[in-house]
ZAKOLBA-615518 format. One record per residue: x, y, z of N, C-alpha, C in turn; residue in three letters. Coordinates in Angstrom, 1 decimal. Layout:
# residues N
R      n.x      n.y      n.z     ca.x     ca.y     ca.z      c.x      c.y      c.z   res
R        X        Y        Z        X        Y        Z        X        Y        Z   ALA
...
# end
This chain:
# residues 285
R      n.x      n.y      n.z     ca.x     ca.y     ca.z      c.x      c.y      c.z   res
R    160.8     58.7   -125.5    162.0     58.2   -124.9    163.3     58.9   -125.4   UNK
R    164.0     59.5   -124.5    165.3     60.2   -124.9    166.5     59.3   -124.6   UNK
R    167.7     59.8   -124.9    168.9     58.9   -124.6    169.0     58.6   -123.1   UNK
R    168.8     59.6   -122.3    169.0     59.3   -120.8    168.1     58.2   -120.4   UNK
R    166.8     58.2   -120.8    165.9     57.1   -120.4    166.4     55.8   -121.0   UNK
R    166.8     55.8   -122.2    167.3     54.5   -122.8    168.5     54.0   -122.1   UNK
R    169.4     54.9   -121.6    170.5     54.4   -120.8    170.1     53.8   -119.5   UNK
R    169.1     54.4   -118.9    168.5     53.8   -117.7    168.1     52.4   -117.9   UNK
R    167.5     52.1   -119.0    167.0     50.8   -119.3    168.1     49.8   -119.6   UNK
R    169.2     50.3   -120.2    170.4     49.5   -120.4    171.0     49.1   -119.0   UNK
R    171.0     50.1   -118.1    171.5     49.8   -116.7    170.6     48.7   -116.0   UNK
R    169.3     48.9   -116.2    168.4     47.9   -115.6    168.5     46.5   -116.2   UNK
R    169.0     46.5   -117.4    169.2     45.2   -118.1    170.6     44.6   -117.7   UNK
R    171.4     45.3   -116.9    172.6     44.8   -116.4    173.8     45.1   -117.4   UNK
R    173.6     46.0   -118.3    174.7     46.3   -119.2    175.6     47.4   -118.8   UNK
R    176.8     47.5   -119.2    177.8     48.5   -118.8    177.5     49.8   -119.5   UNK
R    176.7     50.7   -118.9    176.2     51.9   -119.6    177.4     52.8   -120.0   UNK
R    178.4     52.9   -119.2    179.6     53.7   -119.5    180.2     53.3   -120.8   UNK
R    180.1     52.1   -121.2    180.7     51.6   -122.5    179.8     51.7   -123.7   UNK
R    178.5     52.1   -123.4    177.5     52.1   -124.5    177.6     53.4   -125.3   UNK
R    177.6     53.2   -126.6    177.7     54.3   -127.6    176.5     54.4   -128.4   UNK
R    175.8     55.5   -128.3    174.5     55.7   -129.0    174.8     55.7   -130.5   UNK
R    174.1     54.8   -131.3    174.2     54.8   -132.7    173.1     55.5   -133.4   UNK
R    171.9     55.4   -132.8    170.7     56.0   -133.5    169.6     56.1   -132.4   UNK
R    168.8     57.2   -132.6    167.6     57.4   -131.7    166.5     57.8   -132.6   UNK
R    165.6     56.8   -132.8    164.4     57.0   -133.6    163.3     56.2   -133.0   UNK
R    162.8     55.3   -133.8    161.7     54.4   -133.3    162.3     53.5   -132.2   UNK
R    163.6     53.2   -132.2    164.4     52.6   -131.2    165.6     53.4   -130.8   UNK
R    166.1     53.2   -129.6    167.4     53.7   -129.2    168.4     52.5   -129.4   UNK
R    169.4     52.8   -130.2    170.3     51.7   -130.7    171.7     52.0   -130.1   UNK
R    172.3     51.1   -129.4    173.6     51.3   -128.8    174.6     50.2   -129.2   UNK
R    175.8     50.6   -129.3    176.9     49.6   -129.5    177.5     49.4   -128.1   UNK
R    177.5     48.1   -127.6    178.0     47.7   -126.3    179.0     46.6   -126.5   UNK
R    180.3     46.8   -126.6    181.2     45.8   -126.9    181.0     45.2   -128.2   UNK
R    180.8     43.9   -128.3    180.6     43.2   -129.5    179.1     43.0   -129.9   UNK
R    178.3     43.7   -129.1    176.9     43.7   -129.4    176.3     45.0   -129.8   UNK
R    175.1     44.9   -130.5    174.3     46.1   -130.7    173.0     45.8   -129.9   UNK
R    172.6     46.8   -129.1    171.4     46.6   -128.2    170.4     47.6   -128.7   UNK
R    169.1     47.2   -128.9    168.1     48.0   -129.3    167.0     48.1   -128.2   UNK
R    166.7     49.3   -127.9    165.6     49.6   -126.8    164.4     50.2   -127.5   UNK
R    163.3     49.5   -127.4    162.1     49.9   -128.0    161.4     51.0   -127.2   UNK
R    160.5     51.8   -127.8    159.9     53.0   -127.2    159.0     52.6   -126.1   UNK
R    158.2     51.5   -126.2    157.3     51.1   -125.2    156.9     49.7   -125.4   UNK
R    156.1     49.1   -124.5    155.7     47.7   -124.5    154.8     47.4   -125.7   UNK
R    154.2     48.4   -126.3    153.3     48.2   -127.5    154.1     47.5   -128.7   UNK
R    155.4     47.8   -128.7    156.2     47.2   -129.9    156.9     46.0   -129.5   UNK
R    156.5     45.3   -128.4    157.2     44.1   -128.0    157.0     43.0   -129.0   UNK
R    155.8     42.9   -129.6    155.5     41.9   -130.6    156.3     42.1   -131.8   UNK
R    156.5     43.3   -132.2    157.4     43.6   -133.3    158.8     43.2   -133.1   UNK
R    159.3     43.4   -131.9    160.6     43.0   -131.5    160.8     41.4   -131.7   UNK
R    159.7     40.7   -131.2    159.8     39.3   -131.4    159.8     38.9   -132.8   UNK
R    159.0     39.5   -133.6    159.0     39.2   -135.1    160.3     39.6   -135.7   UNK
R    161.0     40.6   -135.3    162.2     41.0   -135.9    163.3     40.0   -135.7   UNK
R    163.3     39.4   -134.5    164.2     38.3   -134.2    164.0     37.0   -135.1   UNK
R    162.7     36.7   -135.2    162.3     35.6   -136.1    162.7     35.9   -137.5   UNK
R    162.6     37.1   -138.0    163.0     37.5   -139.3    164.5     37.3   -139.5   UNK
R    165.2     37.7   -138.5    166.7     37.5   -138.7    167.1     36.1   -138.9   UNK
R    166.4     35.1   -138.2    166.7     33.7   -138.4    166.2     33.3   -139.8   UNK
R    165.1     33.7   -140.3    164.5     33.4   -141.6    165.4     33.9   -142.7   UNK
R    165.9     35.1   -142.6    166.8     35.7   -143.6    168.1     34.9   -143.6   UNK
R    168.6     34.5   -142.5    169.9     33.8   -142.4    169.7     32.5   -143.2   UNK
R    168.6     31.8   -143.0    168.3     30.5   -143.7    168.2     30.7   -145.2   UNK
R    167.7     31.9   -145.6    167.5     32.2   -147.0    168.8     32.7   -147.7   UNK
R    169.8     33.0   -146.9    171.0     33.5   -147.4    171.0     35.0   -147.7   UNK
R    170.1     35.8   -147.2    170.0     37.2   -147.4    170.9     37.9   -146.3   UNK
R    171.9     38.7   -146.7    172.7     39.4   -145.8    171.9     40.3   -144.9   UNK
R    171.9     40.1   -143.6    171.2     40.9   -142.6    171.8     40.7   -141.2   UNK
R    171.4     41.5   -140.3    171.9     41.3   -138.9    171.5     40.0   -138.3   UNK
R    172.4     39.4   -137.5    172.1     38.1   -136.8    171.9     38.4   -135.3   UNK
R    170.9     37.7   -134.8    170.5     38.0   -133.4    171.5     37.3   -132.4   UNK
R    171.8     37.9   -131.3    172.6     37.3   -130.3    171.8     36.6   -129.2   UNK
R    170.5     37.0   -129.1    169.6     36.3   -128.2    168.3     36.1   -129.0   UNK
R    167.7     34.9   -128.9    166.6     34.5   -129.7    165.3     35.2   -129.3   UNK
R    165.2     35.7   -128.1    163.9     36.4   -127.6    164.2     37.8   -127.1   UNK
R    163.3     38.7   -127.2    163.5     40.0   -126.6    163.3     39.9   -125.1   UNK
R    164.0     40.8   -124.4    163.7     41.0   -122.9    162.8     42.2   -122.8   UNK
R    161.9     42.1   -121.7    161.1     43.3   -121.4    161.6     43.9   -120.1   UNK
R    162.2     45.1   -120.3    162.9     45.8   -119.2    162.2     47.1   -118.9   UNK
R    161.6     47.2   -117.7    160.9     48.4   -117.3    159.9     48.9   -118.4   UNK
R    159.2     47.9   -119.0    158.2     48.2   -120.0    158.7     48.5   -121.4   UNK
R    160.0     48.2   -121.6    160.6     48.4   -122.9    161.2     47.1   -123.5   UNK
R    160.9     46.8   -124.7    161.5     45.6   -125.3    163.0     45.9   -125.6   UNK
R    163.9     45.0   -125.3    165.3     45.1   -125.5    165.8     43.9   -126.3   UNK
R    166.4     44.1   -127.4    166.9     43.0   -128.2    168.4     43.1   -128.4   UNK
R    169.1     42.0   -128.6    170.5     41.9   -128.6    171.0     41.3   -130.0   UNK
R    172.0     41.9   -130.6    172.4     41.6   -131.9    173.9     41.5   -132.0   UNK
R    174.4     40.6   -132.9    175.8     40.6   -133.1    176.2     41.9   -133.9   UNK
R    177.3     42.5   -133.4    177.7     43.7   -134.0    178.4     43.4   -135.4   UNK
R    178.1     44.2   -136.4    178.6     44.0   -137.7    180.0     44.8   -137.8   UNK
R    180.8     44.4   -138.8    182.0     45.2   -139.0    181.7     46.6   -139.4   UNK
R    182.6     47.5   -139.2    182.4     48.9   -139.6    182.2     48.9   -141.2   UNK
R    181.4     49.9   -141.7    181.3     50.0   -143.1    182.6     50.4   -143.8   UNK
R    182.8     49.9   -145.0    184.0     50.3   -145.8    183.7     51.5   -146.6   UNK
R    182.5     51.9   -146.8    182.1     53.1   -147.5    180.6     53.3   -147.3   UNK
R    180.1     54.5   -147.6    178.7     54.8   -147.4    177.9     54.0   -148.4   UNK
R    176.7     53.6   -148.0    175.8     52.8   -148.9    175.2     53.8   -150.0   UNK
R    175.0     53.2   -151.2    174.4     54.0   -152.2    173.1     53.3   -152.7   UNK
R    172.2     53.9   -153.4    171.0     53.3   -153.8    171.2     52.0   -154.6   UNK
R    172.3     52.0   -155.4    172.6     50.8   -156.2    172.9     49.6   -155.3   UNK
R    173.4     49.8   -154.1    173.7     48.7   -153.1    172.4     48.1   -152.6   UNK
R    171.3     48.9   -152.6    170.0     48.4   -152.1    169.3     47.5   -153.0   UNK
R    169.5     47.8   -154.3    168.7     47.0   -155.3    168.8     45.5   -155.3   UNK
R    170.0     44.9   -155.2    170.1     43.5   -155.2    169.6     42.9   -153.9   UNK
R    169.7     43.6   -152.8    169.1     43.1   -151.5    167.6     43.1   -151.6   UNK
R    167.0     44.1   -152.2    165.5     44.1   -152.4    165.1     43.0   -153.4   UNK
R    165.9     42.8   -154.4    165.5     41.7   -155.4    165.5     40.3   -154.7   UNK
R    166.5     40.1   -153.8    166.6     38.9   -153.0    165.4     38.7   -152.1   UNK
R    165.0     39.8   -151.4    163.8     39.7   -150.5    162.6     39.5   -151.3   UNK
R    162.4     40.2   -152.5    161.2     40.1   -153.3    161.1     38.8   -154.0   UNK
R    162.2     38.0   -154.0    162.1     36.6   -154.6    161.7     35.6   -153.6   UNK
R    161.6     36.0   -152.3    161.3     35.0   -151.2    159.7     34.8   -151.1   UNK
R    159.3     33.5   -150.9    157.9     33.2   -150.5    157.7     33.6   -149.1   UNK
R    156.5     33.6   -148.6    156.1     33.9   -147.3    156.9     32.9   -146.3   UNK
R    157.3     33.4   -145.2    158.0     32.6   -144.2    157.1     31.5   -143.6   UNK
R    157.7     30.5   -143.1    157.0     29.5   -142.4    157.3     29.6   -140.9   UNK
R    156.3     29.4   -140.0    156.5     29.5   -138.6    156.1     30.8   -138.0   UNK
R    156.0     31.8   -138.8    155.4     33.1   -138.3    154.8     33.9   -139.5   UNK
R    154.0     34.8   -139.2    153.3     35.6   -140.2    153.7     37.0   -140.3   UNK
R    154.1     37.4   -141.5    154.4     38.8   -141.7    153.1     39.7   -141.7   UNK
R    153.1     40.8   -141.1    151.9     41.6   -141.2    151.8     42.4   -142.5   UNK
R    150.6     43.0   -142.8    150.6     43.9   -143.9    151.4     45.1   -143.6   UNK
R    151.8     45.8   -144.7    152.6     47.0   -144.5    151.6     48.1   -144.1   UNK
R    151.4     48.3   -142.8    150.5     49.3   -142.3    151.3     50.7   -142.3   UNK
R    151.4     51.2   -143.5    152.2     52.4   -143.7    151.6     53.6   -142.8   UNK
R    150.3     53.6   -142.8    149.6     54.6   -142.0    149.2     54.2   -140.6   UNK
R    149.5     53.0   -140.3    149.1     52.5   -139.0    149.6     53.2   -137.8   UNK
R    150.8     53.8   -137.9    151.5     54.4   -136.8    151.1     55.9   -136.6   UNK
R    150.3     56.4   -137.6    150.0     57.9   -137.6    149.4     58.3   -136.3   UNK
R    148.4     57.6   -135.8    147.7     58.0   -134.6    148.6     57.9   -133.4   UNK
R    149.4     56.9   -133.3    150.4     56.8   -132.1    151.4     58.0   -132.2   UNK
R    151.9     58.2   -133.3    152.9     59.3   -133.4    152.3     60.7   -133.1   UNK
R    151.1     60.9   -133.6    150.4     62.2   -133.2    150.1     62.3   -131.8   UNK
R    149.7     61.1   -131.2    149.5     61.1   -129.7    150.7     61.4   -129.0   UNK
R    151.9     60.9   -129.4    153.1     61.1   -128.7    153.5     62.6   -128.9   UNK
R    153.2     63.2   -130.0    153.5     64.6   -130.2    152.7     65.5   -129.2   UNK
R    151.5     65.1   -128.9    150.6     65.9   -127.9    150.5     67.3   -128.3   UNK
R    150.6     68.2   -127.3    150.4     69.6   -127.5    151.5     70.3   -128.2   UNK
R    152.6     69.6   -128.5    153.7     70.3   -129.1    153.4     70.7   -130.6   UNK
R    152.4     70.1   -131.2    152.1     70.4   -132.5    150.7     71.1   -132.6   UNK
R    150.4     71.8   -133.6    149.1     72.5   -133.8    148.0     71.5   -134.0   UNK
R    147.0     71.5   -133.2    145.9     70.5   -133.4    145.3     70.5   -134.8   UNK
R    145.3     71.7   -135.5    144.8     71.7   -136.8    145.7     70.9   -137.8   UNK
R    147.0     70.9   -137.5    147.9     70.0   -138.3    147.7     68.6   -138.1   UNK
R    147.5     68.2   -136.8    147.2     66.8   -136.5    145.9     66.4   -137.2   UNK
R    144.8     67.2   -137.2    143.6     66.9   -137.8    143.8     66.8   -139.3   UNK
R    144.6     67.6   -139.9    144.9     67.5   -141.3    145.5     66.2   -141.7   UNK
R    146.4     65.8   -140.9    147.1     64.5   -141.2    146.2     63.3   -141.0   UNK
R    145.3     63.4   -140.0    144.3     62.3   -139.8    143.3     62.3   -141.0   UNK
R    143.0     63.4   -141.6    142.1     63.4   -142.8    142.8     62.8   -144.0   UNK
R    144.1     63.1   -144.1    144.9     62.5   -145.2    145.0     61.0   -145.1   UNK
R    145.3     60.6   -143.8    145.3     59.2   -143.6    144.0     58.5   -144.0   UNK
R    142.9     59.0   -143.6    141.6     58.4   -143.8    141.3     58.4   -145.3   UNK
R    141.9     59.3   -146.1    141.6     59.3   -147.5    142.5     58.4   -148.3   UNK
R    143.8     58.3   -147.8    144.8     57.5   -148.6    144.6     56.0   -148.2   UNK
R    144.2     55.6   -147.0    144.1     54.2   -146.6    143.2     53.4   -147.5   UNK
R    142.0     53.8   -147.8    141.2     53.0   -148.8    141.7     53.0   -150.2   UNK
R    142.3     54.2   -150.6    142.9     54.3   -152.0    144.1     53.3   -152.1   UNK
R    144.9     53.2   -151.1    146.0     52.3   -151.2    145.6     50.8   -151.2   UNK
R    144.5     50.5   -150.4    144.0     49.2   -150.3    143.4     48.7   -151.7   UNK
R    143.0     49.6   -152.5    142.3     49.3   -153.8    143.3     49.2   -155.0   UNK
R    144.6     49.4   -154.7    145.5     49.4   -155.8    145.7     48.1   -156.5   UNK
R    145.9     48.0   -157.8    146.3     46.8   -158.5    147.8     46.8   -158.7   UNK
R    148.5     45.8   -158.1    150.0     45.9   -158.2    150.5     45.5   -159.6   UNK
R    151.7     45.9   -159.9    152.4     45.5   -161.1    153.3     44.2   -160.7   UNK
R    153.8     44.2   -159.5    154.7     43.1   -159.1    153.8     42.2   -158.2   UNK
R    154.3     40.9   -158.1    153.6     39.9   -157.3    153.8     40.3   -155.8   UNK
R    152.7     40.5   -155.0    152.9     40.8   -153.6    153.6     39.7   -152.8   UNK
R    154.2     40.1   -151.7    154.9     39.2   -150.9    155.8     39.9   -149.9   UNK
R    156.8     39.3   -149.3    157.7     39.9   -148.3    158.4     41.2   -148.9   UNK
R    158.4     42.2   -148.1    159.1     43.4   -148.4    159.8     43.9   -147.2   UNK
R    160.8     44.8   -147.4    161.5     45.4   -146.3    160.7     46.5   -145.5   UNK
R    160.0     47.4   -146.3    159.1     48.3   -145.7    159.7     49.7   -145.5   UNK
R    161.0     49.8   -145.4    161.7     51.1   -145.3    163.0     51.1   -146.1   UNK
R    162.8     50.9   -147.4    164.0     50.6   -148.2    164.7     51.8   -148.6   UNK
R    165.7     52.2   -147.8    166.5     53.4   -148.0    168.0     53.0   -147.9   UNK
R    168.9     53.7   -148.5    170.3     53.4   -148.4    170.8     53.4   -146.9   UNK
R    170.2     54.3   -146.1    170.6     54.4   -144.7    170.3     53.1   -144.0   UNK
R    169.5     52.2   -144.5    169.2     50.9   -143.9    170.1     49.8   -144.6   UNK
R    171.2     50.2   -145.2    172.1     49.2   -145.8    173.5     49.6   -145.2   UNK
R    174.2     48.6   -144.8    175.6     48.7   -144.4    176.5     48.0   -145.4   UNK
R    177.4     48.7   -146.0    178.4     48.0   -146.9    179.6     47.7   -146.1   UNK
R    179.7     46.4   -145.8    180.8     45.9   -145.0    181.9     45.3   -145.9   UNK
R    182.9     44.6   -145.3    184.0     44.0   -146.1    183.5     42.9   -147.0   UNK
R    182.3     42.3   -146.7    181.8     41.2   -147.5    180.6     41.6   -148.4   UNK
R    180.4     43.0   -148.4    179.3     43.5   -149.3    178.2     44.1   -148.5   UNK
R    177.1     44.5   -149.2    176.0     45.2   -148.6    175.2     44.2   -147.7   UNK
R    174.7     44.8   -146.6    173.9     44.0   -145.6    172.6     44.8   -145.4   UNK
R    171.5     44.2   -145.4    170.2     44.8   -145.2    169.9     45.0   -143.7   UNK
R    169.7     46.2   -143.2    169.6     46.5   -141.8    168.1     46.9   -141.5   UNK
R    167.8     47.0   -140.2    166.6     47.5   -139.7    165.4     46.7   -140.2   UNK
R    165.2     45.6   -139.5    164.2     44.6   -140.0    162.8     44.8   -139.5   UNK
R    162.6     45.8   -138.6    161.3     45.9   -137.9    160.1     46.3   -138.7   UNK
R    160.4     46.8   -140.0    159.3     47.2   -140.8    159.0     46.1   -141.9   UNK
R    159.6     44.9   -141.8    159.4     43.8   -142.7    157.9     43.5   -142.7   UNK
R    157.3     43.3   -143.9    155.9     43.1   -144.1    155.7     42.1   -145.2   UNK
R    154.4     41.8   -145.5    154.0     41.1   -146.7    152.9     41.9   -147.4   UNK
R    153.3     42.5   -148.5    152.3     43.5   -149.1    152.8     43.8   -150.5   UNK
R    152.4     44.9   -151.1    152.8     45.3   -152.4    154.3     45.5   -152.4   UNK
R    155.0     44.8   -153.4    156.5     45.1   -153.5    156.8     46.5   -153.9   UNK
R    155.8     47.2   -154.5    156.0     48.6   -154.9    156.3     49.5   -153.7   UNK
R    155.8     49.1   -152.5    156.1     49.9   -151.3    157.6     50.2   -151.2   UNK
R    158.4     49.1   -151.5    159.9     49.3   -151.3    160.5     50.2   -152.4   UNK
R    159.8     50.3   -153.5    160.4     51.1   -154.6    160.0     52.6   -154.6   UNK
R    158.8     52.8   -154.0    158.3     54.2   -153.9    159.2     55.0   -153.0   UNK
R    159.8     54.3   -152.0    160.6     55.0   -151.0    161.7     55.9   -151.7   UNK
R    162.4     55.3   -152.6    163.5     56.0   -153.3    163.0     57.0   -154.3   UNK
R    161.9     56.7   -154.9    161.3     57.7   -155.8    160.9     58.9   -155.1   UNK
R    160.4     58.8   -153.9    160.1     59.9   -153.0    161.4     60.6   -152.6   UNK
R    162.4     59.9   -152.3    163.7     60.5   -151.9    164.2     61.3   -153.1   UNK
R    164.0     60.9   -154.3    164.5     61.7   -155.4    163.8     63.0   -155.5   UNK
R    162.4     63.0   -155.2    161.6     64.2   -155.4    161.7     65.1   -154.2   UNK
R    161.8     64.5   -153.0    161.6     65.3   -151.8    162.9     65.6   -151.0   UNK
R    163.8     64.6   -151.0    165.0     64.6   -150.1    166.3     64.9   -150.8   UNK
R    166.2     65.3   -152.1    167.4     65.7   -152.8    168.3     64.5   -153.3   UNK
R    167.8     63.3   -153.4    168.6     62.2   -154.0    168.9     62.6   -155.5   UNK
R    170.2     62.4   -155.8    170.6     62.6   -157.2    169.8     61.7   -158.1   UNK
R    169.2     62.3   -159.2    168.5     61.5   -160.1    169.3     60.4   -160.8   UNK
R    170.6     60.7   -160.9    171.5     59.6   -161.5    171.6     58.4   -160.6   UNK
R    171.6     58.7   -159.3    171.6     57.6   -158.3    170.3     56.8   -158.3   UNK
R    169.2     57.5   -158.5    167.9     56.8   -158.6    167.9     56.0   -159.9   UNK
R    168.4     56.5   -161.0    168.5     55.8   -162.2    169.3     54.5   -162.1   UNK
R    170.4     54.6   -161.3    171.3     53.4   -161.1    170.5     52.4   -160.3   UNK
R    169.7     52.8   -159.3    168.9     51.9   -158.6    167.9     51.2   -159.4   UNK
R    167.1     51.9   -160.2    166.1     51.3   -161.1    166.7     50.4   -162.1   UNK
R    167.9     50.7   -162.6    168.6     49.8   -163.6    169.0     48.5   -162.9   UNK
R    169.5     48.6   -161.7    170.0     47.4   -161.0    168.8     46.6   -160.6   UNK
R    167.7     47.2   -160.2    166.5     46.4   -159.8    165.8     45.9   -161.0   UNK
R    165.7     46.7   -162.1    165.1     46.2   -163.3    163.7     46.8   -163.7   UNK
R    163.3     47.8   -162.9    162.0     48.4   -163.1    161.9     49.7   -162.3   UNK
R    161.2     50.7   -162.9    161.0     52.0   -162.3    159.6     52.1   -161.9   UNK
R    159.3     52.2   -160.6    158.0     52.2   -160.0    157.2     53.4   -160.5   UNK
R    157.9     54.5   -160.9    157.2     55.7   -161.4    156.4     55.4   -162.7   UNK
R    156.6     54.3   -163.3    155.8     53.9   -164.5    154.5     53.3   -164.1   UNK
R    154.3     53.0   -162.9    153.1     52.4   -162.4    152.1     53.4   -162.0   UNK
R    150.8     53.2   -162.4    149.8     54.2   -162.1    149.4     54.4   -160.6   UNK
R    149.8     53.4   -159.8    149.5     53.5   -158.4    150.6     54.3   -157.6   UNK
R    151.6     54.7   -158.3    152.8     55.3   -157.5    152.4     56.5   -156.7   UNK
R    151.5     57.4   -157.3    151.1     58.6   -156.6    150.4     58.3   -155.3   UNK
R    149.6     57.3   -155.3    148.8     56.9   -154.1    149.8     56.5   -153.0   UNK
R    150.7     55.6   -153.3    151.6     55.1   -152.3    152.5     56.2   -151.8   UNK
R    152.9     57.1   -152.7    153.7     58.3   -152.4    153.0     59.2   -151.4   UNK
R    151.7     59.5   -151.7    150.9     60.3   -150.8    150.7     59.7   -149.4   UNK
R    150.5     58.4   -149.4    150.4     57.7   -148.1    151.7     57.8   -147.3   UNK
R    152.8     57.6   -148.0    154.1     57.6   -147.3    154.4     59.0   -146.8   UNK
R    154.1     60.1   -147.6    154.3     61.4   -147.1    153.5     61.7   -145.9   UNK
R    152.3     61.3   -145.8    151.5     61.5   -144.6    152.1     60.8   -143.4   UNK
R    152.6     59.6   -143.6    153.2     58.8   -142.5    154.5     59.5   -142.1   UNK
R    155.3     60.0   -143.0    156.6     60.6   -142.7    156.4     61.9   -141.9   UNK
R    155.3     62.7   -142.2    155.0     63.8   -141.4    154.7     63.5   -139.9   UNK
R    153.8     62.5   -139.8    153.4     62.1   -138.4    154.6     61.5   -137.7   UNK
R    155.5     60.8   -138.4    156.6     60.2   -137.7    157.5     61.3   -137.1   UNK
R    157.8     62.3   -137.8    158.6     63.4   -137.3    157.9     64.1   -136.1   UNK
R    156.6     64.1   -136.1    155.8     64.8   -135.0    156.1     64.2   -133.6   UNK
R    156.4     62.9   -133.5    156.6     62.3   -132.2    157.8     62.9   -131.5   UNK
R    158.8     63.5   -132.3    160.0     64.0   -131.7    159.8     65.5   -131.3   UNK
R    158.7     66.1   -131.7    158.6     67.5   -131.5    158.6     68.0   -130.0   UNK
R    158.0     67.2   -129.1    158.0     67.6   -127.7    159.4     67.9   -127.1   UNK
R    160.4     67.2   -127.6    161.8     67.4   -127.0    162.8     67.9   -128.0   UNK
R    162.4     68.2   -129.2    163.4     68.6   -130.2    162.8     69.7   -131.1   UNK
R    163.3     71.0   -130.9    162.7     72.1   -131.8    163.0     71.9   -133.3   UNK
R    164.1     71.2   -133.6    164.4     71.0   -135.0    163.3     70.1   -135.6   UNK
R    162.9     69.1   -134.9    161.9     68.2   -135.3    160.5     68.9   -135.6   UNK
R    160.2     69.8   -134.7    159.0     70.6   -134.8    159.1     71.5   -136.1   UNK
R    160.2     72.1   -136.3    160.4     72.9   -137.5    160.2     72.1   -138.8   UNK
R    160.8     70.9   -138.8    160.7     70.0   -140.0    159.3     69.5   -140.2   UNK
R    158.6     69.2   -139.1    157.2     68.8   -139.1    156.4     69.9   -139.8   UNK
R    156.6     71.1   -139.3    155.8     72.2   -139.8    156.1     72.5   -141.3   UNK
R    157.3     72.3   -141.7    157.7     72.4   -143.1    157.0     71.4   -144.0   UNK
R    156.9     70.2   -143.5    156.3     69.1   -144.3    154.8     69.3   -144.4   UNK
R    154.2     69.6   -143.3    152.7     69.8   -143.3    152.4     71.0   -144.2   UNK
R    153.1     72.1   -144.2    152.8     73.2   -145.0    152.9     72.8   -146.5   UNK
R    153.9     72.1   -146.9    154.0     71.7   -148.3    152.9     70.8   -148.7   UNK
R    152.4     69.9   -147.8    151.2     69.1   -148.2    150.0     69.9   -148.3   UNK
R    149.8     70.9   -147.4    148.6     71.8   -147.4    148.6     72.6   -148.8   UNK
R    149.8     73.0   -149.2    149.9     73.8   -150.4    149.9     72.9   -151.7   UNK
R    149.9     71.6   -151.5    149.9     70.7   -152.7    151.2     70.8   -153.5   UNK
R    152.3     71.2   -152.9    153.6     71.4   -153.6    154.4     70.1   -153.5   UNK
R    154.6     69.3   -154.5    155.3     68.0   -154.4    156.8     68.2   -154.5   UNK
R    157.3     69.4   -154.6    158.8     69.6   -154.8    159.4     70.3   -153.6   UNK
R    158.7     70.8   -152.6    159.3     71.4   -151.5    160.3     70.4   -150.8   UNK
R    161.5     70.9   -150.6    162.6     70.0   -150.1    162.3     69.6   -148.6   UNK
R    162.3     68.4   -148.3    162.2     67.9   -147.0    163.6     67.4   -146.6   UNK
R    163.9     67.4   -145.3    165.2     67.0   -144.8    165.1     65.8   -143.9   UNK
R    165.9     64.8   -144.1    165.9     63.6   -143.3    166.1     63.9   -141.8   UNK
R    165.4     63.1   -141.0    165.5     63.4   -139.5    165.6     62.1   -138.8   UNK
# end
């Protein structure tokens, strides 16, 4: 799904396309439309996830966790795509930093399982096959086979880990880019990856950012100090990191058919994994 297709879906939903401003294009196409934010999912397969995201927003509101609030309680299915509506948040007052993420994660990690709906396990590797299928012939079949082999090796290793923290609700993609620092403080964004699993999943993300994406080590230290624990001290960290690297490669692959930069980044990531080099710089996409 590209921006043009997403705008067609907005039009089919009866929204003023000329006023829509694209905010993000990834797993969803996200638009600002007046006082609303409208999210268009890639296909009907993610309709259930859209339903859960709206239920999550209500649950977090009741728990007092700063997060987006839904403008409609149920998603619409428009031409085979789930469309959800959200109240637009104030513009950020400054860029989010890792230290802004820590208290939000601590609040989420203190929550028990929600009532009324069930959070899934964090299927970190569950999207690999779909993303590789969407990539199709744009990527080398040998690279796709390599990632499938890594997925099949890391899945049972991750399932056998002994956690340090008590498992429960997690964000699932805990990065500063998923935090908006508004006039009232940090807000936790992008709820579609919420899960119930090892809390360590949320902490490995920034450890990987430090090693792969150029995050300032001092910023990572500020995060771990605010959270109260450094996941790199845990013996299972390398396993969750390897699983996440595998998923991150496959996620980029889905954009390769329409974006040459995505293909180049995919090839960079796969090559570094083949070479076993944990320090090759990756670039956010």
